[in-house]
N, C-alpha and C positions, 0 to 999 in steps of 0.2 A: 803880855801882861801890862796893865795900865798902872800909872803912878797914882796912888791914892792920896787924897788929902781929906782933912776933917769934914769939909763941906760935902764930900761924896757920900757920906754915910746916909743922908736922907734918901738919895737915889737907890742905894743898896737895899734899903728896907723894902723896895718894890720888886726885887729880883728873887727868883726861886732858889738859886744857889750861887753863893759867892765865896771865894777863897781869898783871904787877905794875909799876905806874909808881912808881919810886923818885924822890922829889921833896923839895923843901924849900919852906917857906912864903914865903921871901924871893926865890925864883927866878921871874923873869918867864916864861921859856920853859916852866917847869913849869906855871904858871898858865894858859898858852895851851893846853897839851896836855891838861890835865885835862878840860875840857868836851868835847873831841873824843872821848877815851876813854869818857867818861860817855855820850855820844850813841851810840857804837858798842856799848856794853854793853847798851843797850836796843833796838838794831836787830834786826829779825827775822833778819838775816844771821848774827849772832853770839850773841845772848842765850842760846840753849840749848846753845851749843857751847864757849864760852870763859867762864871766870870772871874778872872784872876786879877788881883791887884797887888802891888808892892807898896808898902807903907813905911816910911822912915819915921821912927818913933821920936827922933830928936828935931824933926823939922815939920813936914806937912801933916803928920798924923799924931801929934803929941796929945791932943785932947781925947781922941777916940782911943788911943793906946792906954791912956790913963783910965778912962771910963771902963775899958775892957779888962782892966786888971793885969796888964802886961807887966811881968816882973823880970823877964829875961828874954833875950832874943837869940835866935829867931823863934818866933811863935807864929804859927799859922792857925787862923781861926776860920772855920766854915760857918757861914750864916745862911739861913733860909728866911727870907722876908724880914731881915734885920735881927732875927733871933739866933743866938749861937747854938749850933748843933754838934760841933766837934772842935777840939783844940789839940794841936800837936806842938809841944815845946821841944826846941832843939831841931837838929837835922838827923832824922832816923834812917835816911837813905831813900832812894827813889821807890823801891818796892813797898815800903811802909806808907809812903805818901800816896801811892796809887791805891793801896788797900783802904786807906781812910777815905779817899775821894770816891772810890767805888761803893763803900759802905753808905756814904752820904747820898749818892745817887739812888740807892735802893731804899731809902727811908720812906 
């Protein structure tokens, strides 16, 4: 999983499928979600199909987080060519995250 900053969003608009975890360092559910997305980003199921990013809403990603309407963390947004196609607020567990990723792969 790559560290995201506001300047990365222009490049993300060129990618077919991107997952960005908007988080904060003080957030316990964010810290629980991060290793799950990290693991999925390296799995054969997703590593060539989805680009995964970690965005700190208080530092590197404050502008994109604000523009994306992030009101709580963690929030994971899936984008296709810069357009939001799915949003997961909170940490619903690995199975639900995989369900959402699979749904987005089949759009």
